[in-house]
Structures are given as structure tokens and as C-alpha cells.
MARVO-880942 format. One record per residue: residue in three letters; x negated, y, z of N, C-alpha, C in turn. Coordinates in steps of 0.1 Angstrom, whole numbers, padded with zeros to 4 digits, always signed. Example, Ala and Ser with C-alpha at 12.3 -4.5 7.8 and 13.67 -1.06 7.14 Angstrom:
ALA-0132-0057+0078-0123-0045+0078-0132-0033+0078/SER-0128-0022+0071-0137-0011+0071-0129+0000+0079/
END
This chain:
MET-0057+0105-0050-0058+0092-0042-0051+0094-0029/ASN-0050+0106-0023-0044+0108-0010-0029+0111-0010/ILE-0023+0111-0022-0009+0114-0023-0001+0104-0015/HIS-0005+0091-0016+0003+0081-0008+0002+0083+0007/VAL-0009+0089+0012-0010+0092+0026+0001+0102+0030/PHE+0002+0112+0023+0012+0122+0026+0026+0117+0025/GLY+0028+0108+0015+0041+0102+0013+0045+0093+0025/LEU+0035+0086+0030+0038+0077+0042+0041+0085+0054/VAL+0032+0095+0056+0034+0104+0068+0047+0111+0068/LEU+0051+0117+0057+0064+0124+0056+0075+0114+0058/PHE+0074+0102+0052+0084+0092+0054+0086+0088+0069/VAL+0075+0087+0076+0075+0083+0090+0082+0095+0098/VAL+0079+0107+0094+0084+0119+0102+0099+0121+0099/PHE+0103+0119+0087+0117+0123+0083+0127+0112+0080/LEU+0122+0101+0075+0132+0091+0069+0133+0078+0076/LEU+0125+0076+0087+0126+0063+0094+0140+0059+0098/PRO+0147+0068+0104+0161+0064+0109+0170+0059+0097/LEU+0167+0064+0085+0175+0061+0074+0175+0046+0071/VAL+0163+0040+0073+0161+0026+0070+0170+0017+0079/GLU+0171+0021+0092+0180+0013+0101+0194+0014+0097/ARG+0198+0026+0091+0213+0027+0088+0215+0020+0074/VAL+0206+0021+0065+0209+0015+0052+0206+0000+0052/GLY+0196-0005+0060+0192-0019+0060+0179-0021+0053/LYS+0171-0030+0059+0157-0032+0054+0157-0038+0040/LYS+0166-0048+0038+0166-0055+0025+0170-0045+0014/ARG+0179-0037+0016+0183-0027+0006+0172-0017+0003/MET+0165-0013+0014+0154-0004+0013+0142-0010+0005/MET+0141-0023+0006+0130-0031-0001+0134-0030-0016/VAL+0147-0032-0019+0151-0031-0033+0148-0017-0039/PHE+0151-0007-0031+0149+0007-0035+0134+0009-0037/SER+0125+0004-0028+0111+0006-0028+0105+0000-0041/TYR+0108-0013-0044+0102-0019-0056+0109-0014-0069/GLY+0121-0010-0068+0128-0004-0080+0121+0009-0083/LEU+0119+0017-0073+0112+0030-0075+0098+0029-0080/GLU+0091+0019-0075+0077+0016-0079+0077+0012-0094/LEU+0087+0004-0098+0088-0001-0112+0090+0011-0121/PHE+0099+0020-0117+0102+0032-0125+0089+0041-0126/ALA+0082+0042-0115+0070+0050-0115+0059+0045-0124/TYR+0057+0031-0124+0047+0025-0132+0050+0027-0147/PHE+0062+0026-0151+0066+0028-0165+0064+0043-0169/GLY+0067+0052-0159+0065+0066-0161+0050+0069-0163/MET+0041+0063-0155+0027+0065-0156+0022+0059-0170/PHE+0028+0048-0174+0024+0043-0187+0027+0053-0199/VAL+0039+0059-0198+0043+0068-0208+0035+0081-0207/GLY+0033+0086-0195+0026+0099-0193+0011+0097-0190/ALA+0005+0087-0194-0009+0084-0190-0019+0095-0193/TRP-0016+0103-0203-0026+0113-0207-0022+0127-0203/ASP-0012+0128-0194-0007+0141-0189-0009+0141-0174/MET-0018+0149-0169-0021+0149-0155-0009+0153-0146/ARG-0001+0162-0151+0011+0167-0144+0021+0155-0142/LEU+0023+0148-0153+0032+0137-0152+0027+0126-0143/LEU+0014+0123-0144+0008+0113-0135+0010+0116-0121/VAL+0007+0129-0117+0009+0133-0103+0023+0132-0099/GLY+0032+0136-0107+0047+0135-0104+0051+0120-0101/PHE+0047+0111-0110+0050+0097-0108+0043+0091-0096/ARG+0031+0096-0094+0023+0092-0082+0030+0095-0069/VAL+0037+0107-0069+0045+0111-0057+0056+0101-0055/LEU+0063+0097-0066+0074+0087-0064+0068+0073-0060/SER+0057+0070-0065+0050+0057-0061+0046+0058-0046/ALA+0042+0070-0041+0039+0071-0027+0051+0069-0018/LEU+0062+0074-0022+0074+0071-0014+0078+0057-0014/SER+0076+0050-0026+0079+0036-0027+0069+0028-0017/TYR+0057+0032-0018+0046+0026-0009+0050+0027+0006/ALA+0054+0039+0009+0058+0042+0024+0069+0033+0028/VAL+0079+0032+0020+0091+0023+0024+0087+0009+0024/GLY+0080+0004+0013+0077-0010+0012+0067-0015+0022/PHE+0057-0007+0025+0047-0011+0034+0052-0013+0048/THR+0060-0004+0053+0066-0004+0066+0077-0015+0068/VAL+0085-0016+0058+0096-0026+0058+0091-0040+0057/ASN+0081-0042+0049+0075-0055+0048+0070-0060+0061/ALA+0063-0051+0068+0058-0055+0081+0069-0058+0091/ALA+0080-0050+0091+0091-0052+0100+0098-0066+0097/LEU+0099-0070+0084+0105-0083+0081+0096-0094+0086/ALA+0083-0092+0085+0073-0102+0090+0075-0104+0105/PHE+0076-0093+0112+0078-0094+0127+0091-0101+0130/ASP+0101-0099+0122+0114-0106+0124+0113-0121+0125/VAL+0104-0127+0116+0104-0141+0116+0093-0147+0124/LEU+0085-0139+0130+0074-0144+0139+0078-0145+0153/PRO+0076-0156+0160+0079-0157+0174+0070-0147+0182/PRO+0075-0141+0193+0067-0131+0200+0054-0136+0205/GLU+0053-0149+0209+0040-0154+0214+0030-0157+0203/LYS+0034-0156+0190+0025-0159+0179+0023-0147+0169/ARG+0026-0135+0174+0027-0124+0165+0013-0119+0161/THR+0003-0120+0170-0010-0115+0166-0016-0123+0155/GLY-0016-0137+0156-0021-0145+0146-0012-0145+0134/GLY+0001-0144+0136+0010-0144+0125+0009-0132+0116/ILE+0007-0120+0122+0006-0108+0114-0008-0108+0107/ALA-0018-0115+0113-0031-0117+0106-0029-0125+0093/LEU-0022-0136+0094-0019-0144+0082-0011-0136+0072/PHE-0001-0128+0076+0007-0120+0067-0002-0110+0060/GLY-0012-0105+0067-0021-0095+0061-0029-0100+0049/ILE-0030-0113+0048-0038-0119+0036-0032-0114+0023/SER-0019-0113+0023-0012-0109+0010-0018-0095+0005/GLY-0020-0086+0015-0025-0073+0011-0039-0073+0007/ILE-0047-0081+0015-0061-0082+0012-0065-0088-0001/LEU-0056-0097-0006-0059-0103-0019-0059-0093-0030/SER-0052-0082-0028-0051-0073-0039-0064-0065-0041/ASN-0072-0064-0031-0084-0055-0032-0094-0060-0042/PRO-0099-0072-0042-0109-0076-0052-0102-0078-0066/PHE-0090-0083-0066-0083-0085-0078-0080-0072-0086/CYS-0075-0062-0079-0072-0049-0085-0085-0042-0089/ALA-0095-0043-0081-0108-0037-0084-0114-0043-0097/TRP-0113-0056-0098-0118-0063-0110-0109-0059-0123/MET-0096-0060-0121-0087-0057-0132-0088-0042-0136/GLY-0090-0034-0127-0092-0019-0130-0104-0017-0139/GLN-0115-0023-0136-0127-0022-0144-0125-0028-0158/PHE-0117-0039-0158-0115-0046-0171-0106-0037-0180/PHE-0095-0032-0175-0086-0024-0183-0092-0010-0187/VAL-0099-0004-0178-0104+0009-0181-0114+0009-0193/THR-0121-0001-0195-0130-0002-0206-0124-0006-0219/GLY-0112-0011-0219-0105-0015-0231-0092-0009-0233/PHE-0082-0010-0224-0069-0006-0226-0064+0001-0212/PRO-0068+0013-0210-0066+0019-0197-0051+0019-0193/ARG-0042+0023-0202-0028+0023-0199-0022+0010-0195/GLY-0029-0001-0199-0024-0014-0196-0024-0017-0181/LEU-0032-0010-0174-0032-0012-0159-0019-0009-0153/PHE-0012+0001-0159+0002+0005-0154+0012-0006-0157/LEU+0010-0012-0169+0019-0023-0172+0017-0035-0163/LEU+0004-0038-0159+0002-0049-0150+0008-0046-0137/GLY+0007-0033-0132+0014-0029-0120+0029-0031-0120/ALA+0035-0028-0132+0049-0029-0133+0053-0044-0133/LEU+0045-0053-0139+0048-0067-0139+0047-0073-0125/LEU+0037-0069-0117+0036-0074-0104+0047-0069-0095/THR+0051-0056-0097+0063-0051-0090+0076-0058-0093/LEU+0078-0061-0106+0090-0068-0110+0090-0082-0103/PHE+0079-0089-0102+0078-0102-0096+0082-0100-0081/ALA+0076-0090-0074+0079-0088-0060+0094-0084-0058/LEU+0100-0076-0067+0114-0073-0066+0123-0085-0067/SER+0119-0095-0076+0127-0107-0077+0127-0115-0064/LEU+0116-0114-0057+0115-0122-0044+0123-0116-0033/VAL+0126-0103-0034+0133-0096-0023+0147-0102-0021/PHE+0153-0107-0032+0167-0112-0031+0167-0125-0023/PHE+0156-0131-0020+0156-0144-0012+0153-0141+0003/VAL+0151-0128+0006+0148-0124+0020+0161-0124+0028/GLU+0160-0129+0040+0171-0128+0049+0168-0118+0060/GLU+0177-0109+0062+0174-0098+0072+0181-0101+0085/LYS+0174-0099+0096+0179-0101+0109+0184-0088+0115/SER+0195-0088+0121+0200-0075+0127+0197-0075+0142/HIS+0194-0063+0148+0192-0062+0162+0200-0051+0167/THR+0206-0053+0179+0214-0043+0186+0205-0032+0192/LYS+0209-0020+0191+0201-0009+0197+0210-0002+0208/ASP+0203+0001+0218+0210+0009+0229+0204+0023+0230/GLU+0210+0031+0238+0206+0045+0239+0192+0047+0244/TYR+0186+0037+0250+0173+0039+0256+0162+0035+0246/GLN+0165+0030+0234+0155+0026+0225+0151+0038+0216/ALA+0139+0037+0211+0134+0047+0201+0142+0047+0188/LYS+0147+0059+0184+0155+0059+0172+0148+0068+0161/HIS+0137+0075+0164+0130+0083+0154+0116+0085+0159/LEU+0108+0092+0151+0094+0095+0154+0092+0101+0168/PHE+0099+0111+0171+0097+0119+0183+0100+0110+0196/ASP+0109+0101+0195+0111+0091+0206+0099+0083+0208/VAL+0092+0079+0197+0080+0070+0198+0069+0079+0204/LEU+0067+0091+0200+0056+0099+0204+0057+0103+0219/LYS+0069+0101+0225+0070+0103+0239+0065+0092+0247/ARG+0063+0081+0241+0058+0068+0247+0043+0070+0249/LYS+0038+0074+0261+0024+0076+0263+0016+0063+0264/ASP+0024+0052+0266+0017+0039+0267+0013+0034+0253/LEU+0018+0040+0242+0014+0036+0229+0003+0045+0222/TRP+0000+0056+0229-0009+0065+0222-0023+0060+0220/GLU-0028+0051+0230-0041+0045+0228-0042+0037+0215/GLU-0031+0029+0213-0031+0021+0201-0030+0029+0188/PHE-0023+0040+0189-0021+0049+0177-0035+0055+0174/LEU-0042+0060+0184-0055+0067+0181-0065+0057+0176/LEU-0065+0045+0182-0074+0034+0177-0071+0030+0163/ALA-0058+0031+0159-0054+0028+0146-0060+0038+0136/MET-0060+0051+0141-0066+0061+0132-0080+0059+0129/VAL-0088+0054+0140-0102+0052+0138-0104+0040+0128/LEU-0096+0030+0130-0097+0018+0121-0093+0022+0106/GLY-0083+0030+0104-0079+0035+0091-0090+0043+0085/GLY-0097+0051+0094-0108+0060+0089-0119+0051+0085/ALA-0122+0040+0092-0133+0031+0088-0130+0025+0074/PHE-0118+0020+0072-0115+0014+0059-0116+0025+0048/GLY-0110+0036+0050-0111+0047+0040-0125+0052+0037/THR-0133+0052+0047-0147+0057+0045-0155+0047+0037/LEU-0153+0034+0039-0160+0024+0031-0155+0024+0017/ALA-0142+0024+0015-0136+0024+0002-0139+0036-0006/THR-0141+0047+0000-0144+0060-0007-0159+0062-0010/PHE-0167+0059+0000-0181+0063-0001-0191+0052-0004/VAL-0187+0039-0004-0196+0028-0008-0201+0030-0022/PRO-0193+0034-0032-0198+0037-0045-0209+0047-0046/LEU-0206+0058-0038-0216+0069-0038-0229+0065-0032/GLN-0228+0059-0020-0240+0054-0013-0248+0044-0021/THR-0242+0035-0028-0249+0025-0036-0254+0031-0048/MET-0247+0040-0054-0252+0047-0066-0265+0055-0063/GLU-0265+0062-0051-0277+0070-0048-0289+0061-0044/ARG-0286+0050-0036-0297+0042-0031-0301+0031-0040/LEU-0292+0025-0048-0295+0013-0056-0293+0015-0071/GLY-0288+0027-0075-0287+0030-0089-0275+0025-0096/ALA-0265+0019-0089-0253+0014-0095-0242+0013-0084/SER-0230+0014-0088-0219+0013-0079-0215-0001-0076/PHE-0215-0005-0063-0212-0019-0059-0199-0020-0051/LEU-0189-0012-0055-0176-0013-0047-0170-0026-0049/THR-0170-0032-0061-0164-0046-0062-0171-0056-0054/VAL-0184-0055-0053-0192-0064-0045-0188-0063-0030/TYR-0186-0051-0025-0182-0049-0012-0168-0055-0009/PHE-0159-0051-0018-0145-0056-0016-0144-0071-0017/VAL-0151-0078-0026-0151-0092-0027-0156-0098-0014/ALA-0167-0093-0008-0173-0098+0004-0163-0096+0016/TYR-0158-0084+0016-0148-0080+0027-0135-0089+0026/SER-0130-0090+0014-0117-0098+0012-0119-0113+0015/LEU-0129-0119+0010-0132-0133+0012-0134-0136+0027/THR-0141-0127+0034-0143-0129+0048-0130-0127+0056/ALA-0123-0117+0053-0110-0114+0060-0100-0125+0057/ILE-0099-0130+0045-0090-0141+0042-0094-0154+0049/GLY-0107-0157+0049-0112-0169+0055-0110-0169+0070/CYS-0113-0157+0076-0111-0156+0091-0096-0157+0095/ARG-0088-0151+0087-0073-0151+0090-0067-0165+0088/PHE-0072-0172+0078-0067-0185+0074-0071-0195+0085/PHE-0083-0195+0089-0088-0205+0098-0087-0202+0113/PHE-0087-0189+0116-0088-0185+0130-0076-0178+0136/SER-0066-0175+0127-0055-0167+0132-0047-0174+0143/PRO-0046-0187+0143-0039-0193+0155-0046-0191+0168/GLU-0059-0189+0167-0067-0187+0180-0066-0173+0185/MET-0062-0164+0177-0062-0150+0181-0052-0147+0192/ASP-0041-0155+0193-0031-0153+0204-0036-0159+0217/ARG-0047-0166+0217-0052-0172+0229-0062-0164+0237/PHE-0068-0154+0230-0078-0145+0236-0071-0132+0241/SER-0077-0126+0251-0072-0113+0256-0074-0102+0245/SER-0064-0093+0244-0065-0083+0234-0077-0073+0236/GLU-0080-0071+0249-0091-0062+0253-0104-0067+0247/LYS-0107-0080+0249-0119-0086+0244-0120-0085+0228/LEU-0108-0088+0222-0108-0088+0208-0110-0074+0202/LEU-0105-0064+0209-0107-0050+0204-0121-0046+0206/LEU-0127-0049+0217-0141-0046+0219-0150-0052+0208/MET-0148-0065+0205-0155-0072+0195-0153-0066+0181/GLY-0141-0062+0178-0137-0056+0165-0144-0043+0163/PHE-0144-0034+0173-0150-0021+0171-0165-0022+0171/ALA-0171-0031+0178-0185-0033+0178-0189-0037+0164/LEU-0182-0046+0157-0185-0050+0143-0183-0039+0134/VAL-0173-0030+0135-0172-0019+0127-0184-0009+0128/PHE-0188-0007+0141-0200+0001+0144-0212-0004+0136/PHE-0215-0017+0137-0227-0023+0130-0225-0022+0114/ALA-0212-0024+0110-0210-0023+0095-0214-0009+0090/MET-0210+0001+0097-0212+0015+0093-0227+0018+0094/GLY-0234+0013+0105-0248+0015+0106-0256+0009+0095/ASN-0252-0004+0091-0258-0011+0081-0257-0004+0067/MET-0246+0002+0065-0244+0009+0052-0252+0022+0052/ALA-0254+0028+0064-0261+0041+0064-0276+0039+0061/ILE-0281+0027+0064-0296+0025+0062-0298+0015+0050/LEU-0288+0016+0040-0288+0007+0028-0301+0007+0021/LEU-0307-0005+0018-0319-0006+0010-0317-0017-0001/THR-0309-0027+0001-0307-0038-0008-0293-0041-0011/LYS-0290-0048-0022-0276-0052-0025-0270-0061-0015/ILE-0279-0070-0009-0274-0079+0001-0268-0072+0013/GLN-0272-0060+0016-0266-0053+0027-0252-0049+0024/VAL-0249-0046+0011-0235-0043+0008-0226-0055+0011/VAL-0231-0067+0008-0224-0079+0011-0222-0081+0026/PHE-0233-0078+0033-0233-0080+0048-0223-0070+0054/THR-0223-0057+0049-0213-0048+0053-0199-0053+0051/GLY-0196-0059+0040-0183-0064+0037-0179-0075+0047/ILE-0189-0084+0050-0187-0094+0060-0184-0089+0074/LEU-0192-0080+0078-0190-0074+0092-0177-0067+0093/TYR-0174-0059+0083-0161-0051+0084-0149-0061+0082/GLY-0151-0071+0073-0141-0081+0071-0136-0087+0084/VAL-0146-0092+0092-0143-0098+0105-0137-0087+0115/GLY-0143-0075+0115-0138-0065+0124-0123-0061+0121/HIS-0120-0059+0108-0107-0055+0104-0097-0067+0107/THR-0101-0079+0104-0093-0091+0107-0089-0091+0121/ILE-0097-0087+0130-0094-0087+0144-0085-0075+0148/LEU-0090-0063+0144-0084-0051+0149-0070-0048+0144/TYR-0067-0049+0131-0054-0045+0126-0043-0053+0132/PRO-0043-0067+0132-0032-0074+0137-0031-0073+0152/VAL-0042-0072+0160-0042-0070+0174-0035-0057+0178/LEU-0039-0046+0172-0033-0033+0175-0018-0033+0171/SER-0015-0038+0159-0001-0038+0155+0008-0047+0164/ALA+0003-0058+0168+0010-0067+0177+0012-0061+0191/LEU+0001-0054+0196+0002-0047+0209+0014-0036+0209/VAL+0015-0029+0198+0025-0019+0197+0039-0025+0197/VAL+0040-0036+0190+0053-0043+0189+0056-0050+0202/LYS+0046-0056+0209+0049-0062+0222+0053-0053+0233/GLN+0049-0040+0231+0053-0030+0241+0066-0023+0238/SER+0073-0028+0227+0085-0022+0222+0096-0032+0224/GLN+0109-0028+0225+0120-0037+0225+0122-0042+0211/GLU+0129-0053+0210+0131-0059+0197+0138-0050+0187/GLY+0148-0043+0191+0155-0034+0182+0148-0022+0178/GLU+0136-0019+0184+0129-0007+0180+0115-0010+0174/LYS+0112-0022+0172+0099-0026+0168+0096-0021+0154/TYR+0106-0019+0145+0104-0014+0132+0099+0000+0133/ILE+0105+0008+0141+0101+0023+0141+0088+0024+0148/THR+0085+0017+0159+0072+0019+0166+0061+0013+0157/ASN+0063+0002+0150+0052-0003+0141+0050+0006+0129/SER+0061+0012+0124+0060+0022+0113+0052+0034+0117/VAL+0053+0039+0129+0045+0050+0134+0031+0046+0135/PHE+0028+0033+0140+0015+0028+0140+0008+0028+0126/ILE+0016+0023+0116+0011+0023+0102+0008+0037+0098/GLY+0017+0047+0102+0015+0061+0098+0002+0066+0104/PHE-0001+0063+0116-0014+0068+0122-0026+0061+0115/TYR-0025+0048+0112-0036+0041+0105-0038+0047+0092/THR-0028+0050+0084-0029+0056+0071-0034+0070+0072/LEU-0030+0078+0082-0034+0091+0084-0049+0092+0087/GLY-0054+0082+0094-0068+0081+0097-0076+0079+0085/GLY-0070+0071+0075-0077+0069+0062-0078+0082+0054/PHE-0071+0092+0057-0072+0105+0051-0081+0114+0059/VAL-0079+0115+0072-0086+0125+0080-0101+0122+0081/PHE-0105+0110+0084-0119+0107+0086-0127+0108+0073/PRO-0123+0102+0062-0131+0103+0050-0132+0118+0045/SER-0121+0125+0047-0121+0139+0042-0131+0148+0050/GLY-0130+0146+0064-0139+0154+0072-0153+0149+0071/LEU-0155+0136+0070-0169+0131+0069-0175+0135+0055/GLY-0166+0136+0045-0171+0140+0032-0177+0154+0032/VAL-0171+0163+0040-0176+0176+0041-0190+0175+0048/VAL-0191+0167+0058-0204+0165+0065-0214+0160+0055/GLY-0210+0150+0047-0219+0144+0037-0224+0155+0027/ASP-0215+0164+0023-0219+0174+0014-0229+0184+0020/TRP-0228+0185+0033-0237+0194+0041-0250+0188+0044/LEU-0250+0175+0048-0262+0168+0052-0266+0158+0041/SER-0261+0146+0042-0264+0135+0032-0253+0125+0033/THR-0253+0116+0023-0243+0105+0022-0244+0096+0034/LYS-0256+0093+0038-0258+0084+0050-0252+0090+0062/SER-0251+0103+0064-0245+0109+0075-0230+0106+0076/ILE-0224+0103+0065-0209+0099+0065-0208+0086+0073/PHE-0216+0077+0070-0215+0064+0077-0219+0064+0091/TRP-0229+0073+0094-0233+0075+0108-0222+0081+0116/GLY-0215+0091+0109-0204+0097+0116-0193+0088+0119/MET-0189+0078+0110-0179+0068+0112-0184+0058+0123/ALA-0197+0055+0123-0202+0047+0133-0200+0053+0147/ILE-0202+0066+0148-0200+0072+0161-0185+0071+0165/GLY-0176+0073+0155-0162+0071+0158-0159+0057+0164/ALA-0164+0047+0157-0162+0033+0162-0168+0031+0176/GLY-0180+0037+0178-0187+0036+0190-0179+0042+0202/VAL-0173+0054+0199-0165+0061+0209-0153+0052+0213/ALA-0147+0046+0203-0135+0037+0205-0140+0025+0214/PHE-0151+0019+0211-0157+0008+0219-0159+0012+0233/LEU-0165+0024+0235-0168+0028+0249-0155+0032+0256/TRP-0146+0038+0250-0133+0041+0256-0126+0028+0261/LEU-0126+0018+0252-0120+0005+0256-0128-0002+0268/LEU-0141-0001+0267-0149-0007+0278-0147+0000+0291/MET-0146+0014+0291-0144+0021+0303-0130+0018+0309/GLY-0120+0017+0300-0107+0013+0304-0106+0000+0311/ARG-0114-0010+0305-0114-0023+0311-0121-0023+0325/LYS-0131-0016+0326-0138-0015+0339-0129-0008+0349/ARG-0121+0002+0345-0112+0008+0354-0102-0002+0359/GLU-0096-0010+0350-0086-0020+0354-0092-0030+0364/GLU-0105-0035+0361-0111-0045+0369-0113-0039+0383/LYS-0117-0026+0384-0119-0019+0397-0107-0019+0405/ILE-0095-0015+0398-0083-0014+0405-0078-0028+0411/PHE-0080-0038+0403-0075-0051+0407-0084-0058+0417/ASN-0097-0054+0417-0106-0059+0427-0105-0051+0441/
END
């Protein structure tokens, strides 16, 4: 499951400048073409773990390119003053896949497991056909703009957003990984689909109806609200007693994620020049994805040592620390200006 994490991180470290030279549209064709090949390979080698891992590596590279380039193309068409709400609306496309794929996965696994790879290939082929209608904008770059990962990492003004992105990615990964285990232990059945449906419907509803309002509020207040909701979502899952709490966790985290991801992504882009926003936002995505590996892996060790509920309390502490850090930073700014 974590192969795609390493694929994205390696892509961010070594291959980001390649996209600027080749062009985003061509890289999108490469991304979906490679994904299509990987899905057919998984279908053929479905019962050979070595082949599955090999094709999963190719799929991870495809994911790394497609995820980052898609976001860059979205920012290209969004006016600077509407990027927070716009990227929130754009994110609906990714959220829609969560309940749909969870349901389709359960359906195919019980009847025709290999068919899931054919479904993936069909969806990829449809996406590939849409790429040819995309118009790519070109931006001039000067010697002062970030050209690779290490240029971005020198930007100390972006590190807060990168670290907060890691916490957010860790929260998403923790819920996606350990909700089945916690519900199985506490309620006797896995309710991952219930969680994802509640999360996805909430996130889509919030983004659809409230995304235009997000650009009107201060990013500091939105971030504080978002991490507070993540904190309560984790605490609620830690003390799980009934199925309705799974739904409530999905709602809390759905609102929190709806706020946090587009705000953090837009902040990174707003602090970057137009010609470098692809690279800076790709590094942001890399940190978010890395958090989805680091936090669940570390907390999983804690869970083995203590209990499953300690995993959610641990992630709640992470969200609480992020909240307090933002709150302290806001108070420092108010003190300076006063």
C-alpha cells in the first residue's frame, strides 16, 4: 500500500525539473499511459505477488506524475484571488473515488477479483482521452525562481505549511488504515466504507456549497478550525462505542480536510511566483503524502505496543500540537502589530 508513497517522494526529489522541460500535458499522457499499462499488467499477473509489486511500482510513478501535474493544471486556470475555493472544488474529483472504489472493491473481490484491474484500466483510458482537450499555459522562469526540490527546501517561509501538510496526510492515512481495525475490535465488523461514505459526502457537500466563501476568511482562522475538527475526529474514534460514531468521525474529518488541504495548498502557491508554483505545490503534495506513511507506520507500532485506541489518541496529539502551534503564532503576530 505504501509503494505509491515512495514513488511520489522519489519523483519529487529527482524528477520534478523534468516535467518543466517536457511539458505538463505530455507528462499527463505519460502518466495515464503508464497507468493503463500497469493495470493490464496487474490483470495478467493477478496471482503472482512479484508481478503485482512490479506493476505497482510503475503505477506509483504514474500516480506521482499525474497527481502533481493535475494540481498544477488546476492552478493554471484558477484566478489568484479564488485559488483556495477553486482548489477545494477541484478536490471533489479525488474525493468521489473514495466511496466508489471502496464499494466496487468489495463487489469485485467477492466475485471477480481480477475485474477490479479492468475497471481501473477503463477509468484510466477515459481520463487519458480527456487529456487531449487540456490547454497548457506556459510561464517564463528567471534565475531567482525555484527549479528543483532543494531550491524549495531553502524557502523557510514554506516550511510551516509543509509540516502541517504532513500532519494532515498522517490524519488521512491513520483513519484509512486503522478504522477497519478499530471497528472490528469494538463493533465486531469493519466499517471502512461507512466512514468513507460519510467523509466523502461531507467533503463534497462542503466544497460544493461553501468553497466560494473560503477565500473570504483568513487562512489562520480556517487552519485553526480545521485542526480542531481533526483533533475531535481522532478523539471520537479513540472512544468508539457505536456505529454512529464512525459516521460522526467521517463528518468531522470531512469538514476538517475540506478546510485544511485547499488552504495549505493555496498558501504554498500564493507565496510562490507563477512560474514556480508547480514545483512548490508538488513538494507540498510530497510532504502530505509522506505524512500519510510516517504517522500511520509509527502509530501502528504504538498500537501494537499499547492498543488500537492509542493510535487515534496519538494522531489527536499531532493535530492538537498543530492547533497550538498556529494559535501561538497568531498570538505572536497580534502582539507584534499591537
